[in-house]
C-alpha positions in Angstrom: 132.6 119.7 109.3 135.8 120.7 107.5 137.4 118.0 105.4 140.5 116.2 106.8 139.3 115.3 110.3 139.0 111.9 111.9 138.6 109.4 108.9 135.9 107.6 110.9 133.7 110.7 110.8 134.8 111.6 107.2 133.5 108.4 105.8 130.8 108.7 103.0 128.0 107.1 105.0 128.5 109.2 108.1 128.9 112.4 106.1 125.7 111.7 104.2 123.9 111.1 107.5 124.9 114.5 108.8 123.5 116.3 105.8 120.0 117.6 106.1 117.7 116.6 103.2 117.1 119.5 100.7 113.8 121.3 101.0 111.2 120.5 98.4 110.9 123.4 96.0 108.0 124.4 93.7 108.6 124.2 89.9 110.3 127.2 88.3 108.0 130.1 87.8 105.2 128.7 90.0 104.0 129.7 93.4 104.2 126.8 95.8 101.1 128.0 97.6 97.9 126.8 96.1 99.6 124.4 93.7 98.8 120.6 93.6 101.8 118.8 95.1 103.5 117.4 91.9 100.5 116.1 90.2 98.9 114.4 93.1 95.1 114.1 93.4 94.0 117.1 95.5 90.9 115.1 96.6 93.1 112.9 98.8 94.1 116.0 100.8 90.6 117.2 101.1 89.6 113.9 102.4 92.3 113.8 105.0 90.5 116.1 107.5 87.4 114.0 107.2 89.4 110.8 107.9 90.9 112.4 111.0 87.4 113.5 112.1 86.2 109.9 111.7 89.1 108.7 113.9 88.3 111.3 116.5 84.7 110.1 116.7 85.9 106.7 117.9 87.7 108.2 120.9 86.4 109.3 124.2 86.9 112.8 125.5 89.5 111.6 128.0 91.5 109.8 125.3 91.4 112.9 123.1 92.6 115.1 126.0 95.4 112.6 126.9 96.4 112.7 123.2 96.6 116.4 123.1 98.5 116.6 126.4 101.3 114.3 125.3 104.7 116.0 124.7 105.9 116.2 121.1 108.1 113.3 119.9 111.8 113.8 120.5 114.7 112.5 118.5 114.9 109.3 120.5 111.2 108.6 119.8 111.7 108.8 116.0 114.9 106.8 115.8 117.3 109.7 115.6 120.8 110.1 117.1 121.0 111.9 120.4 123.8 112.9 122.8 122.5 110.2 125.3 123.0 107.6 122.7 126.6 108.6 122.0 127.4 108.8 125.8 125.9 105.4 126.5 127.6 103.6 123.6 130.9 105.4 124.2 130.8 104.3 127.9 130.1 100.8 126.7 133.1 100.8 124.4 135.3 102.1 127.1 133.9 99.6 129.6 134.8 96.7 127.3 138.3 98.3 126.7 138.9 98.4 130.5 137.9 94.7 130.8 140.4 93.8 128.1 143.1 95.8 129.8 142.4 94.2 133.1 142.7 90.8 131.5 146.1 91.6 130.0 147.2 92.9 133.4 145.9 89.9 135.3 147.5 87.1 133.3 151.2 86.0 133.5 153.7 88.4 131.9 154.3 86.1 128.8 150.6 85.7 128.2 150.1 89.4 128.6 152.7 90.2 126.0 151.0 87.8 123.6 147.6 89.6 124.2 149.3 92.9 123.6 150.6 91.8 120.2 147.2 90.2 119.4 145.5 93.5 120.4 147.8 95.7 118.4 147.4 93.6 115.2 143.8 92.7 115.6 142.8 96.2 116.7 144.4 97.7 113.6 142.5 95.3 111.3 139.2 95.9 113.0 139.9 99.7 113.0 140.2 99.5 109.2 137.1 97.3 108.8 135.0 99.5 111.0 136.2 102.7 109.4 135.3 101.6 105.8 132.2 99.5 106.6 129.1 100.9 105.1 127.0 100.5 108.2 128.2 100.5 111.8 128.4 97.0 113.4 128.1 97.1 117.3 129.7 93.7 117.6 132.8 94.6 115.5 133.1 98.0 117.4 133.0 96.2 120.8 135.5 93.6 119.5 137.8 96.5 118.5 137.5 97.9 122.0 138.3 94.6 123.6 141.4 94.1 121.4 142.6 97.7 122.1 142.2 96.9 125.8 144.6 93.9 125.4 147.1 96.2 123.7 146.9 99.0 126.3 146.9 96.6 129.2 150.0 94.9 127.9 151.8 98.2 127.1 150.9 99.7 130.5 152.2 96.6 132.3 155.6 96.8 130.5 156.1 100.5 131.1 154.7 100.4 134.7 157.2 97.7 135.6 160.0 100.0 134.3 158.5 103.2 135.8 156.1 102.4 138.7 153.0 104.5 138.7 153.2 105.6 135.1 150.0 103.7 134.2 147.7 105.5 136.6 149.4 108.8 135.7 148.5 108.2 132.0 144.9 107.4 132.9 144.5 110.6 134.9 146.2 112.6 132.2 144.0 111.1 129.5 140.8 111.8 131.5 142.0 115.4 132.3 142.8 116.2 128.6 139.4 114.8 127.6 137.5 116.8 130.2 139.3 120.1 129.4 138.8 119.6 125.7 135.1 118.9 126.2 134.7 122.0 128.4 136.5 124.2 125.9 134.4 122.9 123.1 131.1 123.3 124.9 132.0 126.9 125.9 132.8 127.7 122.3 136.4 128.8 123.1 137.9 126.2 120.8 136.4 125.2 117.4 137.6 123.3 114.4 138.1 126.3 112.1 139.5 126.0 108.6 142.9 127.6 109.6 143.3 125.2 112.6 142.3 122.3 110.3 145.1 123.1 107.9 147.6 123.4 110.7 146.4 120.1 112.1 146.9 118.3 108.8 150.4 119.7 108.3 151.4 118.8 111.8 149.8 115.3 111.5 151.6 114.6 108.3 154.9 115.7 109.8 154.3 113.6 112.9 153.5 110.5 110.7 156.7 111.0 108.7 158.8 111.2 111.9 157.1 108.1 113.3 157.8 106.0 110.1 161.5 107.1 110.0 161.9 106.4 113.7 160.3 102.9 113.3 162.5 102.1 110.4 165.7 103.2 112.2 164.7 101.1 115.3 164.0 98.0 113.1 167.2 98.3 111.3 169.3 98.8 114.4 170.4 102.3 113.4 169.3 103.5 116.9 169.3 101.3 120.0 167.6 103.4 122.6 164.1 102.3 123.8 162.2 105.0 121.9 164.6 105.5 119.0 165.2 109.0 117.9 162.9 110.3 120.6 165.5 109.6 123.3 168.8 109.5 121.3 168.5 113.1 120.1 168.3 116.2 122.4 167.4 119.8 121.9 168.8 122.1 124.6 169.4 119.1 126.7 165.8 118.0 126.4 165.0 114.7 124.6 163.5 115.1 121.2 160.7 112.8 122.3 159.4 115.4 124.8 158.8 117.9 122.0 157.3 115.2 119.7 155.2 113.9 122.6 153.7 117.3 123.4 152.9 117.9 119.7 151.2 114.4 119.5 149.1 115.1 122.6 148.1 118.4 121.1 147.1 116.7 117.9 145.1 114.1 119.7 143.3 116.8 121.8 142.4 118.7 118.6 141.2 115.5 117.1 138.7 115.3 120.0 137.5 118.8 119.1 136.9 117.6 115.5 135.1 114.5 116.8 132.8 116.6 119.0 132.1 118.9 116.0 131.2 115.9 113.8 128.9 114.4 116.5 127.2 117.8 117.0 126.6 118.1 113.2 125.2 114.6 113.0 122.7 115.2 115.9 121.7 118.6 114.4 121.0 117.0 111.0 118.9 114.2 112.6 121.3 111.3 111.7 119.9 107.8 112.2 120.3 106.4 115.7 122.6 103.6 114.5 125.4 106.1 113.7 125.8 106.7 117.5 127.9 103.6 117.3 130.1 105.3 114.7 130.5 108.3 117.0 131.4 106.0 120.0 134.0 104.2 117.8 135.6 107.4 116.7 135.9 108.7 120.2 137.3 105.4 121.4 140.0 105.5 118.7 141.0 109.1 119.6 141.1 108.3 123.3 143.3 105.2 122.7 145.7 107.4 120.6 145.7 110.1 123.4 146.5 107.5 126.1 149.4 106.0 124.1 151.0 109.4 123.5 150.6 110.4 127.2 152.1 107.2 128.6 155.0 107.3 126.1 155.7 111.0 127.1 155.7 110.1 130.8 158.0 107.2 130.2 160.5 109.4 128.3 160.4 112.0 131.0 161.2 109.4 133.6 163.8 107.6 131.4 166.7 108.6 133.7 165.2 106.9 136.8 
């Protein structure tokens, strides 16, 4: 995968897991065929067929036939990461996230707001911990999903009270973007090429700079509108936030493409099964980002209601 993608998949441990081990090579100037494997006793290899024959003698004809008829071991049988692992663990993370969101929506408004703040701060801390942790921790990843559920549930409640129906629209929009992105990736029509990666990084840095400036101006009272510069400035009569929102959704969608690329590379390289939790965590982070950008764009579009 090209450098500069999702930092969760760019971590050292995940990158090492996606690299196939180098093939063993014969010493320089020697033919690998007919050579003793690096000084090992050749007798032990001559004895191996005899040992296998002895094992066979202790088995009945039916046992031997059953042994020969068995299918070859697949990735799941040898502890390797598979698409099924990623799907199941991602579904588990999203299920926990939905439970957290439902809790934030079910409690009184004041409690929901407290859960939203707890989810935002706690989710950020656990995101950093899980990103830089050497080995994936299922408990910490699921805890992150629960806290993000608190945050998204509280945010959705606030915006849905202002603009009824915006929550379900954001959910449908997120699922639609995810499905379209997955279809385009599987068809090979969209790939994380080096040129697109460079554009992504430039656009992401620009978006981050705007977000920091906007946050600073809102905190200092320089702008008083709900979304800061996003709604106080217009281009051709259209709020600046609409253009920024469309850009952010495009960045989140392309981040999904990079996530799919990293997962595909990990499975092809035979990464250990435990890294399917890392893949699920990375997808959850991207989907949370996508949902936040979509619901914010919808709120800006409906700001005149």
